[in-house]
MARRO-721177 format. One record per residue (C-alpha): residue number from 1; residue in three letters; x, y, z. Coordinates in steps of 0.5 Angstrom, whole numbers, padded with zeros to 4 digits. Layout:
BEGIN
- NUM/Ala/X/Y/Z
...
# end
This chain:
BEGIN
- 1/Met/0070/-0035/0160
- 2/Asn/0065/-0030/0161
- 3/Tyr/0066/-0025/0155
- 4/Leu/0060/-0021/0156
- 5/Lys/0063/-0018/0162
- 6/Val/0070/-0015/0160
- 7/Asn/0074/-0017/0154
- 8/Ile/0081/-0015/0154
- 9/Phe/0082/-0017/0147
- 10/Asp/0077/-0012/0145
- 11/Phe/0079/-0005/0141
- 12/Leu/0081/0001/0145
- 13/Glu/0076/0007/0145
- 14/Lys/0075/0010/0138
- 15/Arg/0077/0017/0139
- 16/Lys/0081/0019/0134
- 17/Thr/0085/0024/0137
- 18/Ile/0093/0024/0136
- 19/Phe/0095/0021/0142
- 20/Met/0090/0015/0141
- 21/Asn/0092/0014/0134
- 22/Asn/0099/0014/0136
- 23/Val/0098/0009/0141
- 24/Lys/0094/0004/0136
- 25/Ser/0100/0005/0131
- 26/Phe/0105/0003/0136
- 27/Phe/0102/-0002/0140
- 28/Gly/0096/-0004/0137
- 29/Glu/0088/-0003/0138
- 30/Arg/0087/-0008/0143
- 31/Ile/0086/-0007/0151
- 32/Ile/0091/-0013/0152
- 33/Asp/0096/-0010/0147
- 34/Ile/0097/-0004/0151
- 35/Leu/0098/-0008/0158
- 36/Leu/0103/-0012/0155
- 37/His/0108/-0006/0154
- 38/Tyr/0113/-0008/0159
- 39/Pro/0116/-0002/0163
- 40/Asn/0124/-0001/0162
- 41/Ser/0125/0002/0169
- 42/Ile/0121/0004/0176
- 43/Asn/0122/0011/0178
- 44/Asn/0122/0012/0185
- 45/Lys/0120/0019/0187
- 46/Asn/0122/0018/0195
- 47/Leu/0117/0021/0199
- 48/Lys/0120/0024/0205
- 49/Ser/0118/0028/0211
- 50/Asp/0125/0032/0211
- 51/Phe/0131/0033/0207
- 52/Asp/0138/0035/0208
- 53/Ile/0145/0036/0204
- 54/Lys/0145/0028/0202
- 55/Asp/0139/0029/0198
- 56/Ile/0142/0034/0193
- 57/Asn/0141/0032/0185
- 58/Lys/0136/0026/0187
- 59/Ile/0129/0026/0185
- 60/Ile/0125/0027/0192
- 61/Thr/0117/0028/0194
- 62/Leu/0115/0033/0199
- 63/Asp/0109/0036/0202
- 64/Ile/0110/0043/0201
- 65/Lys/0106/0049/0204
- 66/Ile/0106/0055/0200
- 67/Ile/0108/0061/0204
- 68/Glu/0110/0067/0198
- 69/His/0110/0068/0191
- 70/Ile/0116/0072/0188
- 71/Glu/0115/0075/0181
- 72/Asn/0121/0075/0176
- 73/Phe/0124/0082/0174
- 74/Asn/0126/0080/0167
- 75/Arg/0126/0074/0163
- 76/Lys/0133/0071/0165
- 77/Thr/0130/0070/0172
- 78/Pro/0126/0065/0175
- 79/Tyr/0119/0066/0178
- 80/Arg/0120/0064/0185
- 81/Val/0115/0060/0190
- 82/Ile/0117/0060/0197
- 83/Gly/0115/0054/0201
- 84/Gln/0116/0050/0207
- 85/Ile/0116/0043/0210
- 86/Lys/0113/0041/0217
- 87/Ser/0120/0042/0220
- 88/Thr/0119/0049/0218
- 89/Gln/0125/0048/0213
- 90/Arg/0125/0053/0207
- 91/Ile/0125/0050/0200
- 92/Asp/0124/0054/0193
- 93/Leu/0120/0052/0187
- 94/Leu/0123/0056/0181
- 95/Phe/0119/0056/0174
- 96/Phe/0122/0059/0168
- 97/Asn/0118/0062/0162
- 98/Ser/0112/0061/0166
- 99/Tyr/0105/0066/0167
- 100/Lys/0104/0069/0174
- 101/Lys/0097/0068/0173
- 102/Phe/0097/0061/0172
- 103/Leu/0102/0059/0178
- 104/Ile/0098/0064/0183
- 105/Gly/0092/0059/0181
- 106/Lys/0096/0053/0181
- 107/Leu/0100/0054/0188
- 108/Val/0095/0058/0193
- 109/Ile/0098/0061/0199
- 110/Asp/0097/0057/0205
- 111/Lys/0095/0051/0202
- 112/Thr/0100/0044/0202
- 113/Tyr/0102/0041/0195
- 114/Arg/0105/0034/0194
- 115/Val/0111/0036/0190
- 116/Thr/0116/0032/0186
- 117/Gly/0123/0034/0183
- 118/Lys/0130/0034/0183
- 119/Leu/0133/0037/0189
- 120/Gln/0138/0043/0188
- 121/Phe/0142/0047/0193
- 122/Phe/0144/0054/0190
- 123/Ser/0146/0061/0194
- 124/Asn/0145/0057/0201
- 125/Val/0137/0055/0199
- 126/Phe/0134/0049/0197
- 127/Gln/0131/0049/0191
- 128/Leu/0126/0045/0186
- 129/Ile/0127/0047/0179
- 130/His/0121/0046/0175
- 131/Pro/0118/0040/0179
- 132/Asn/0116/0034/0175
- 133/Glu/0109/0033/0179
- 134/Ile/0105/0038/0183
- 135/Leu/0099/0035/0186
- 136/Asn/0093/0038/0191
- 137/Tyr/0092/0035/0197
- 138/Glu/0085/0033/0195
- 139/Ser/0088/0029/0190
- 140/Leu/0093/0025/0193
- 141/Glu/0090/0018/0191
- 142/Leu/0093/0020/0184
- 143/Phe/0100/0020/0187
- 144/Glu/0105/0014/0186
- 145/Glu/0111/0013/0189
- 146/Phe/0114/0008/0185
- 147/Glu/0112/0010/0178
- 148/Pro/0114/0005/0172
- 149/Ile/0117/0009/0166
- 150/Tyr/0116/0006/0159
- 151/Asn/0120/0006/0153
- 152/Leu/0116/0011/0149
- 153/Ser/0122/0015/0145
- 154/Arg/0120/0013/0138
- 155/Thr/0113/0013/0139
- 156/Lys/0111/0021/0140
- 157/Ile/0107/0019/0146
- 158/Asn/0107/0023/0152
- 159/Gln/0109/0019/0158
- 160/Lys/0104/0022/0163
- 161/Tyr/0098/0021/0158
- 162/Phe/0100/0013/0157
- 163/Arg/0101/0012/0164
- 164/Lys/0094/0014/0165
- 165/Leu/0091/0010/0159
- 166/Val/0095/0004/0162
- 167/Leu/0092/0005/0169
- 168/Arg/0085/0006/0166
- 169/Lys/0085/0000/0162
- 170/Leu/0088/-0004/0168
- 171/Ser/0081/-0003/0171
- 172/Asp/0078/-0007/0165
- 173/Phe/0083/-0012/0165
- 174/Asn/0082/-0014/0173
- 175/Lys/0075/-0015/0171
- 176/Phe/0076/-0020/0166
- 177/Asp/0075/-0028/0167
- 178/Phe/0081/-0031/0166
- 179/Pro/0082/-0039/0165
- 180/Pro/0085/-0043/0170
- 181/Glu/0093/-0043/0171
- 182/Trp/0096/-0046/0165
- 183/Ile/0103/-0047/0167
- 184/Leu/0105/-0054/0170
- 185/Asp/0107/-0054/0177
- 186/Lys/0114/-0057/0175
- 187/Phe/0116/-0051/0171
- 188/Lys/0113/-0045/0175
- 189/Gln/0119/-0042/0179
- 190/Lys/0117/-0040/0187
- 191/Ser/0118/-0033/0185
- 192/Trp/0113/-0033/0179
- 193/Arg/0106/-0030/0180
- 194/Ser/0100/-0031/0176
- 195/Phe/0099/-0028/0170
- 196/Lys/0094/-0023/0172
- 197/Asp/0098/-0021/0178
- 198/Ser/0104/-0020/0174
- 199/Ile/0101/-0015/0169
- 200/Asn/0098/-0011/0175
- 201/Ile/0105/-0011/0179
- 202/Ile/0109/-0009/0173
- 203/His/0104/-0003/0172
- 204/Lys/0103/-0001/0179
- 205/Pro/0110/-0003/0183
- 206/Thr/0110/-0002/0190
- 207/Lys/0116/-0001/0195
- 208/Glu/0117/-0009/0195
- 209/Thr/0118/-0009/0187
- 210/Ser/0125/-0008/0186
- 211/Glu/0129/-0009/0179
- 212/Asp/0130/-0016/0181
- 213/Lys/0123/-0018/0182
- 214/Leu/0121/-0014/0175
- 215/Leu/0126/-0019/0172
- 216/Tyr/0122/-0025/0175
- 217/Leu/0116/-0022/0173
- 218/Arg/0119/-0022/0166
- 219/Gln/0121/-0029/0166
- 220/Arg/0114/-0031/0168
- 221/Leu/0111/-0027/0162
- 222/Ala/0116/-0029/0158
- 223/Phe/0114/-0037/0159
- 224/Asp/0107/-0035/0157
- 225/Glu/0109/-0031/0151
- 226/Leu/0113/-0037/0149
- 227/Leu/0108/-0042/0150
- 228/Ser/0103/-0038/0146
- 229/Asn/0108/-0038/0140
- 230/Leu/0109/-0046/0141
- 231/Leu/0101/-0047/0141
- 232/Ile/0100/-0043/0135
- 233/Phe/0105/-0046/0131
- 234/Asn/0104/-0053/0133
- 235/Lys/0097/-0052/0132
- 236/Leu/0099/-0051/0125
- 237/Lys/0103/-0058/0125
- 238/Tyr/0098/-0062/0128
- 239/Lys/0093/-0059/0123
- 240/Ser/0098/-0061/0117
- 241/Leu/0099/-0068/0120
- 242/Lys/0093/-0071/0117
- 243/Thr/0093/-0078/0113
- 244/Asn/0097/-0077/0106
- 245/His/0092/-0077/0101
- 246/Phe/0098/-0075/0096
- 247/Lys/0103/-0081/0096
- 248/Ile/0108/-0079/0092
- 249/Asn/0113/-0084/0089
- 250/Asn/0114/-0083/0082
- 251/Phe/0121/-0081/0082
- 252/Ser/0122/-0082/0074
- 253/Ile/0123/-0075/0072
- 254/Ser/0128/-0073/0078
- 255/Glu/0132/-0079/0077
- 256/Lys/0133/-0077/0069
- 257/Ile/0135/-0070/0071
- 258/Ile/0140/-0072/0076
- 259/Lys/0143/-0076/0071
- 260/Asn/0144/-0070/0066
- 261/Leu/0146/-0065/0071
- 262/Asp/0153/-0063/0070
- 263/Phe/0155/-0063/0077
- 264/Asp/0154/-0068/0083
- 265/Leu/0149/-0067/0089
- 266/Thr/0153/-0066/0095
- 267/Lys/0152/-0071/0101
- 268/Asp/0147/-0066/0104
- 269/Gln/0143/-0065/0098
- 270/Lys/0142/-0073/0097
- 271/Leu/0140/-0074/0105
- 272/Thr/0135/-0068/0104
- 273/Leu/0132/-0071/0098
- 274/Lys/0132/-0078/0101
- 275/Glu/0128/-0074/0107
- 276/Ile/0123/-0071/0103
- 277/Arg/0122/-0077/0099
- 278/Asn/0121/-0081/0105
- 279/Asp/0116/-0076/0108
- 280/Ile/0112/-0075/0101
- 281/Gly/0111/-0082/0100
- 282/Gly/0109/-0084/0108
- 283/Gln/0103/-0084/0112
- 284/Glu/0103/-0077/0114
- 285/Lys/0103/-0070/0110
- 286/Met/0110/-0067/0110
- 287/Tyr/0111/-0061/0113
- 288/Arg/0119/-0059/0113
- 289/Leu/0124/-0054/0113
- 290/Leu/0130/-0054/0109
- 291/Gln/0135/-0049/0111
- 292/Gly/0141/-0048/0107
- 293/Asp/0147/-0043/0107
- 294/Val/0147/-0038/0101
- 295/Gly/0149/-0042/0095
- 296/Ser/0149/-0049/0098
- 297/Gly/0144/-0051/0093
- 298/Lys/0137/-0051/0096
- 299/Thr/0133/-0049/0089
- 300/Ile/0135/-0056/0085
- 301/Ile/0132/-0060/0091
- 302/Ser/0126/-0056/0091
- 303/Leu/0126/-0057/0083
- 304/Leu/0127/-0065/0084
- 305/Ser/0121/-0065/0089
- 306/Ile/0117/-0061/0085
- 307/Ala/0119/-0066/0079
- 308/Asp/0117/-0072/0084
- 309/Cys/0110/-0069/0085
- 310/Ile/0108/-0068/0078
- 311/Ser/0111/-0075/0075
- 312/Ser/0106/-0078/0081
- 313/Gly/0100/-0074/0078
- 314/Tyr/0099/-0068/0082
- 315/Gln/0100/-0060/0082
- 316/Ala/0105/-0056/0085
- 317/Val/0106/-0049/0087
- 318/Leu/0112/-0045/0088
- 319/Met/0112/-0038/0092
- 320/Val/0118/-0033/0092
- 321/Pro/0118/-0026/0095
- 322/Thr/0120/-0022/0089
- 323/Glu/0118/-0021/0082
- 324/Leu/0125/-0021/0080
- 325/Leu/0126/-0028/0084
- 326/Ala/0120/-0031/0081
- 327/Lys/0122/-0029/0074
- 328/Gln/0129/-0032/0075
- 329/His/0126/-0039/0078
- 330/Tyr/0121/-0039/0072
- 331/Asp/0127/-0039/0067
- 332/Tyr/0131/-0044/0072
- 333/Phe/0125/-0049/0072
- 334/Cys/0123/-0048/0065
- 335/Glu/0130/-0050/0063
- 336/Tyr/0130/-0057/0066
- 337/Leu/0122/-0059/0066
- 338/Asn/0120/-0056/0059
- 339/Lys/0123/-0062/0056
- 340/Phe/0119/-0067/0060
- 341/Asp/0112/-0063/0057
- 342/Ile/0111/-0060/0064
- 343/Lys/0106/-0054/0063
- 344/Ile/0109/-0048/0068
- 345/Ser/0106/-0041/0069
- 346/Leu/0109/-0035/0072
- 347/Leu/0104/-0031/0076
- 348/Thr/0106/-0024/0079
- 349/Gly/0102/-0018/0080
- 350/Lys/0105/-0015/0073
- 351/Thr/0102/-0022/0070
- 352/Gln/0097/-0020/0064
- 353/Asn/0091/-0025/0063
- 354/Lys/0091/-0027/0070
- 355/Asp/0084/-0030/0069
- 356/Lys/0086/-0035/0063
- 357/Ile/0092/-0037/0068
- 358/Tyr/0086/-0039/0073
- 359/Asp/0082/-0043/0069
- 360/Leu/0088/-0047/0066
- 361/Ile/0090/-0048/0074
- 362/Asn/0083/-0050/0076
- 363/Thr/0083/-0055/0070
- 364/Asn/0090/-0058/0071
- 365/Lys/0093/-0056/0065
- 366/Ile/0098/-0052/0069
- 367/Gln/0102/-0057/0073
- 368/Leu/0107/-0052/0076
- 369/Leu/0105/-0045/0078
- 370/Ile/0111/-0040/0080
- 371/Gly/0110/-0033/0083
- 372/Thr/0110/-0028/0088
- 373/His/0104/-0028/0094
- 374/Ser/0099/-0027/0088
- 375/Val/0099/-0035/0088
- 376/Tyr/0094/-0035/0094
- 377/Asn/0089/-0031/0090
- 378/Lys/0082/-0033/0092
- 379/Ser/0080/-0034/0085
- 380/Ile/0086/-0039/0084
- 381/Ser/0083/-0046/0086
- 382/Phe/0088/-0052/0084
- 383/Ser/0085/-0058/0082
- 384/Asp/0090/-0063/0085
- 385/Leu/0095/-0059/0089
- 386/Gly/0100/-0064/0092
- 387/Leu/0106/-0060/0094
- 388/Val/0107/-0053/0096
- 389/Val/0114/-0050/0096
- 390/Ile/0115/-0043/0100
- 391/Asp/0122/-0040/0098
- 392/Glu/0126/-0035/0102
- 393/Gln/0120/-0036/0107
- 394/His/0123/-0031/0112
- 395/Lys/0120/-0026/0107
- 396/Phe/0113/-0028/0108
- 397/Gly/0108/-0027/0114
- 398/Val/0105/-0033/0118
- 399/Gln/0098/-0031/0114
- 400/Gln/0101/-0031/0107
- 401/Arg/0104/-0038/0108
- 402/Ile/0097/-0040/0111
- 403/Asn/0093/-0038/0105
- 404/Leu/0097/-0041/0100
- 405/Ile/0098/-0048/0104
- 406/Gln/0090/-0048/0105
- 407/Lys/0089/-0048/0098
- 408/Ser/0089/-0056/0099
- 409/Thr/0087/-0059/0105
- 410/Asn/0092/-0065/0104
- 411/Cys/0098/-0062/0101
- 412/His/0105/-0063/0103
- 413/Thr/0109/-0057/0105
- 414/Leu/0116/-0055/0104
- 415/Ile/0119/-0048/0106
- 416/Met/0126/-0046/0105
- 417/Ser/0130/-0041/0108
- 418/Ala/0137/-0039/0107
- 419/Thr/0137/-0035/0114
- 420/Pro/0140/-0041/0118
- 421/Ile/0136/-0041/0125
- 422/Pro/0140/-0045/0131
- 423/Arg/0136/-0051/0133
- 424/Ser/0135/-0048/0140
- 425/Leu/0130/-0043/0136
- 426/Ser/0127/-0048/0131
- 427/Phe/0121/-0050/0136
- 428/Val/0120/-0042/0137
- 429/Met/0120/-0040/0130
- 430/Tyr/0116/-0046/0127
- 431/Gly/0114/-0051/0132
- 432/Glu/0116/-0058/0132
- 433/Ile/0117/-0058/0125
- 434/Asn/0122/-0063/0121
- 435/Val/0128/-0060/0119
- 436/Ser/0133/-0061/0114
- 437/Asn/0140/-0058/0113
- 438/Ile/0144/-0057/0107
- 439/Lys/0151/-0054/0110
- 440/Thr/0156/-0057/0104
- 441/Lys/0157/-0053/0098
- 442/Pro/0158/-0055/0091
- 443/Lys/0165/-0057/0090
- 444/Gly/0170/-0052/0087
- 445/Arg/0167/-0046/0090
- 446/Lys/0172/-0041/0092
- 447/Lys/0172/-0038/0099
- 448/Ile/0170/-0031/0099
- 449/Val/0175/-0027/0102
- 450/Thr/0172/-0022/0107
- 451/Ser/0175/-0015/0109
- 452/Leu/0173/-0010/0114
- 453/Ile/0176/-0003/0112
- 454/Ser/0174/0004/0114
- 455/Lys/0171/0010/0110
- 456/Asn/0178/0013/0109
- 457/Gln/0181/0008/0105
- 458/Met/0176/0009/0099
- 459/Asn/0182/0011/0094
- 460/Asn/0185/0004/0095
- 461/Leu/0178/0001/0094
- 462/Ile/0177/0005/0087
- 463/Leu/0184/0002/0085
- 464/Gly/0181/-0005/0087
- 465/Ile/0175/-0004/0083
- 466/Lys/0179/-0002/0077
- 467/Arg/0183/-0009/0077
- 468/Lys/0176/-0013/0077
- 469/Leu/0174/-0009/0071
- 470/Asn/0180/-0011/0068
- 471/Lys/0179/-0018/0069
- 472/Asn/0172/-0017/0066
- 473/Glu/0169/-0018/0073
- 474/Gln/0163/-0015/0076
- 475/Val/0162/-0011/0082
- 476/Phe/0156/-0010/0087
- 477/Trp/0156/-0004/0091
- 478/Ile/0150/-0004/0097
- 479/Leu/0148/0002/0101
- 480/Pro/0142/0002/0107
- 481/Asn/0139/0008/0104
- 482/Ile/0136/0011/0097
- 483/Gly/0137/0018/0099
- 484/Ser/0135/0024/0094
- 485/Asp/0137/0025/0087
- 486/His/0138/0032/0089
- 487/Ser/0145/0035/0088
- 488/Glu/0145/0037/0096
- 489/Asp/0145/0029/0098
- 490/Asn/0152/0028/0100
- 491/Gly/0151/0023/0105
- 492/Glu/0152/0015/0104
- 493/Thr/0146/0013/0100
- 494/Val/0145/0010/0093
- 495/Asn/0144/0016/0089
- 496/Ser/0150/0020/0092
- 497/Arg/0154/0014/0091
- 498/Phe/0152/0013/0084
- 499/Lys/0154/0020/0082
- 500/Tyr/0161/0019/0085
- 501/Leu/0162/0013/0082
- 502/Lys/0159/0015/0075
- 503/His/0164/0021/0075
- 504/Ile/0170/0016/0075
- 505/Phe/0167/0010/0071
- 506/Gly/0162/0013/0067
- 507/Asn/0156/0009/0063
- 508/Leu/0159/0002/0067
- 509/Val/0155/0004/0073
- 510/Ile/0148/0003/0074
- 511/Met/0143/0003/0080
- 512/Ile/0137/0000/0082
- 513/His/0133/0001/0089
- 514/Gly/0126/0000/0091
- 515/Lys/0123/0007/0089
- 516/Met/0124/0005/0082
- 517/Asn/0119/0002/0078
- 518/Arg/0119/-0005/0076
- 519/Asp/0121/-0004/0069
- 520/Glu/0126/0000/0071
- 521/Ile/0129/-0005/0076
- 522/Val/0128/-0011/0071
- 523/Gly/0131/-0007/0065
- 524/Asn/0137/-0005/0069
- 525/Met/0138/-0012/0072
- 526/Gln/0138/-0015/0065
- 527/Lys/0143/-0010/0063
- 528/Phe/0148/-0012/0069
- 529/Lys/0147/-0019/0067
- 530/Glu/0149/-0018/0060
- 531/Lys/0155/-0014/0062
- 532/Lys/0152/-0008/0059
- 533/Ser/0154/-0005/0065
- 534/Met/0159/-0007/0070
- 535/Ile/0158/-0004/0077
- 536/Leu/0151/-0004/0080
- 537/Ile/0149/0001/0086
- 538/Ser/0143/-0002/0090
- 539/Thr/0140/-0003/0096
- 540/Thr/0138/-0010/0099
- 541/Val/0133/-0011/0094
- 542/Ile/0139/-0016/0091
- 543/Glu/0139/-0019/0098
- 544/Val/0136/-0025/0095
- 545/Gly/0135/-0029/0088
- 546/Ile/0140/-0025/0084
- 547/Asn/0145/-0030/0081
- 548/Ile/0151/-0026/0077
- 549/Pro/0157/-0031/0076
- 550/Ser/0161/-0026/0074
- 551/Ala/0160/-0021/0080
- 552/Thr/0166/-0023/0084
- 553/Leu/0166/-0016/0088
- 554/Met/0161/-0014/0093
- 555/Ile/0162/-0007/0097
- 556/Val/0157/-0006/0103
- 557/Glu/0158/0001/0105
- 558/Glu/0156/0003/0113
- 559/Ala/0156/-0005/0114
- 560/Asn/0155/-0004/0121
- 561/Lys/0147/-0002/0120
- 562/Phe/0146/-0009/0117
- 563/Gly/0144/-0015/0121
- 564/Leu/0149/-0021/0120
- 565/Ala/0144/-0025/0117
- 566/Gln/0143/-0020/0112
- 567/Leu/0150/-0019/0111
- 568/His/0151/-0026/0110
- 569/Gln/0146/-0027/0105
- 570/Leu/0149/-0021/0101
- 571/Arg/0155/-0024/0101
- 572/Gly/0152/-0030/0098
- 573/Arg/0151/-0026/0092
- 574/Ile/0158/-0027/0090
- 575/Ser/0159/-0034/0091
- 576/Arg/0156/-0037/0085
- 577/Ser/0163/-0037/0081
- 578/Tyr/0169/-0042/0081
- 579/Val/0174/-0036/0081
- 580/Pro/0176/-0032/0088
- 581/Ser/0171/-0027/0090
- 582/Asn/0172/-0021/0095
- 583/Phe/0167/-0018/0100
- 584/Val/0168/-0012/0103
- 585/Met/0165/-0008/0109
- 586/Ile/0166/-0001/0110
- 587/His/0164/0002/0117
- 588/Asn/0164/0009/0120
- 589/Leu/0170/0012/0123
- 590/Asp/0166/0012/0130
- 591/Leu/0165/0004/0130
- 592/Thr/0163/0002/0137
- 593/Asp/0167/-0004/0140
- 594/Val/0160/-0009/0140
- 595/Ala/0159/-0007/0132
- 596/Arg/0166/-0008/0131
- 597/Glu/0166/-0015/0134
- 598/Arg/0160/-0017/0130
- 599/Leu/0163/-0015/0123
- 600/Leu/0169/-0019/0125
- 601/Ile/0165/-0025/0126
- 602/Leu/0163/-0025/0119
- 603/Lys/0170/-0024/0117
- 604/Lys/0172/-0030/0121
- 605/Tyr/0166/-0035/0119
- 606/Asn/0163/-0037/0112
- 607/Asp/0158/-0042/0115
- 608/Gly/0151/-0038/0116
- 609/Phe/0149/-0043/0122
- 610/Thr/0156/-0041/0126
- 611/Ile/0154/-0034/0124
- 612/Ala/0147/-0035/0127
- 613/Glu/0149/-0038/0133
- 614/Lys/0155/-0033/0134
- 615/Asp/0150/-0027/0133
- 616/Leu/0145/-0030/0138
- 617/Tyr/0150/-0030/0143
- 618/Leu/0153/-0024/0142
- 619/Arg/0146/-0019/0141
- 620/Gly/0140/-0024/0143
- 621/Thr/0135/-0024/0137
- 622/Gly/0137/-0017/0134
- 623/Asp/0137/-0018/0127
- 624/Leu/0138/-0025/0127
- 625/Leu/0133/-0027/0121
- 626/Gly/0136/-0021/0117
- 627/Thr/0129/-0018/0117
- 628/Asn/0123/-0016/0121
- 629/Gln/0119/-0022/0121
- 630/Ser/0112/-0019/0119
- 631/Gly/0108/-0026/0121
- 632/Leu/0113/-0028/0127
- 633/Pro/0112/-0025/0133
- 634/Lys/0116/-0019/0136
- 635/Trp/0118/-0021/0143
- 636/Lys/0115/-0017/0148
- 637/Phe/0118/-0021/0154
- 638/Phe/0122/-0027/0151
- 639/Asn/0129/-0027/0150
- 640/Pro/0132/-0033/0146
- 641/Phe/0139/-0031/0149
- 642/Leu/0137/-0031/0157
- 643/Asp/0131/-0036/0156
- 644/Leu/0133/-0042/0152
- 645/Gln/0132/-0046/0158
- 646/Met/0125/-0045/0158
- 647/Ile/0124/-0048/0151
- 648/Glu/0124/-0055/0152
- 649/Gln/0119/-0054/0158
- 650/Ala/0114/-0049/0154
- 651/Lys/0115/-0055/0149
- 652/Ile/0112/-0060/0154
- 653/Asn/0107/-0055/0157
- 654/Cys/0105/-0054/0150
- 655/Glu/0104/-0061/0148
- 656/Tyr/0100/-0062/0155
- 657/Leu/0095/-0057/0153
- 658/Leu/0094/-0060/0146
- 659/Arg/0093/-0067/0148
- 660/Gly/0087/-0065/0152
- 661/Glu/0085/-0060/0147
- 662/Glu/0078/-0061/0148
- 663/His/0079/-0060/0156
- 664/His/0083/-0054/0155
- 665/Lys/0080/-0051/0149
- 666/Glu/0079/-0044/0152
- 667/Thr/0086/-0044/0155
- 668/Ile/0089/-0045/0149
- 669/Ser/0084/-0040/0145
- 670/Phe/0086/-0035/0151
- 671/Leu/0094/-0036/0150
- 672/Ile/0094/-0035/0143
- 673/Lys/0090/-0029/0143
- 674/Leu/0095/-0026/0148
- 675/Phe/0100/-0024/0143
- 676/Tyr/0097/-0025/0136
- 677/Lys/0092/-0020/0133
- 678/Glu/0085/-0023/0131
- 679/Ser/0086/-0023/0123
- 680/Ile/0092/-0027/0124
- 681/Leu/0089/-0032/0128
- 682/Lys/0082/-0034/0125
- 683/Asn/0085/-0040/0121
- 684/Tyr/0089/-0042/0127
- 685/Leu/0083/-0042/0131
- 686/Ser/0079/-0046/0127
- 687/Ala/0084/-0052/0126
# end
């Protein structure tokens, strides 16, 4: 591939204008990032030689000769430019709040211009009010009858300027040397064009480019994107499937733990543990995803697997997304493992004497390290790392997971998620990873009663809280926004709700949110655990890892603003006890039918796998994972709802390319780079 000519993966120009800064902020810094922004519609300017009454209120384009300028007499009347077309039919161009000098210079009498605008009819005169586009006849090469319209509503980027940038970069794109076609012939649809042609057509549509054709172009590019995604994750898998140098087959400690548990492992837990043991004792490295619904008992499986690793003479590391969760896991693991003289250490951003911990890890005097992203610090070098466990994996980016896994070239990897992903998407999210599912929950757990109410039922809700408090049970109240601590903050926020409930319940109410410092959050959570407070007002900072068995009521205000997976995660915070629990969703009075249908899914189903499937088919990907995936791609073209049939085809195509990796090296490199930033790729590309 000739990169000396033009490289579409190069950065955009370094000009630091507001426009370029906005473009780079929203779309990325590479040329290809701009060109992969798909237009959401095509504006047909309808170039006409004549018009009549049926064209009123339509966008049309006419070649207009300027006849006369009529100045406005006051601010309320427009400046009027009289024009005519070849048929000598009159048409007026109207401008409000415009400068006379500017218009006289722009629209010169006796000259012809190509003008685009919405046709109006008033006082028996056809008019174009504030035309969208005016081109000199000498600049007609700039005219595009069929113009793509981009979704820029949240970007503060001017449509016209962005369009010019796209066309300019499209010229560079066409000079690039592309690899040979990578989609196997048996998977190519008749209507599909090459990747290069597809990009050109979507940005330079013609009369033949209908909305249907745009759909076919999207499908072609969706296959490319899916293939790129599968390549990157399957490269990771193939890299991990090396000979197992850490054969873990000493289960003595874990079996003792199982015997002393005050509960029996469920059928799914036993099966999962068997699958993991088969992997870590086999011929190849383990790379396994453990999916378990909230409260299904994934943590005990990770503890038993780590115990097996340590009893076989190797180190283990557990990475979790928050300091709060890290501390909770540390306490839990110490409770079970300290009696076996296993050395455990906690490492977070707030940990003191980190250098001492690094030394102990390097010399195998720490057998289990539990922490946040701090555990993959460059200063840490494990002497004999046999198992990496990543909990709540969806909270981490791809690069973070790689950094940890690469602490040992041969370690086993177990990633866990309480956000169930439909099987059809597992290939997309992780490549062909081995998957274990824990669906059954421990015996005796009471079903959570889920309710959906409107804001005007607040008084009844307060009475319900009082009944819970009389039983010495605790309450979570969750909101999407923190709000202001000023008195004028009257919205549905953590701060405003805290003031409201504190007025009713006094010091029984406490709050936590992301703007508080760590000590405040930990301190308030401890007060809640010790029942020094009974009502906790919070954002989704409590979404994962909080275990308060006496909390039996959770209220989520403005529930329609949360993803279903996120709501299900929250609901799991109150499923840890053996007494009846309640989950109440408060919605806005103006709830849409679609939003109501989504919330009713949560009311009807308690199984996270079912909820994920229902949400997928109702809305596509949406908030399926409950959070924005920093390390996973934000799909530009691929739609899991519309393109499910592509997954198996792309999987076969991916395997074909990887089997002949030496022959397809440049193609693989190109495809991966298409949809992923260079910083994320460096480890994949060296695999």
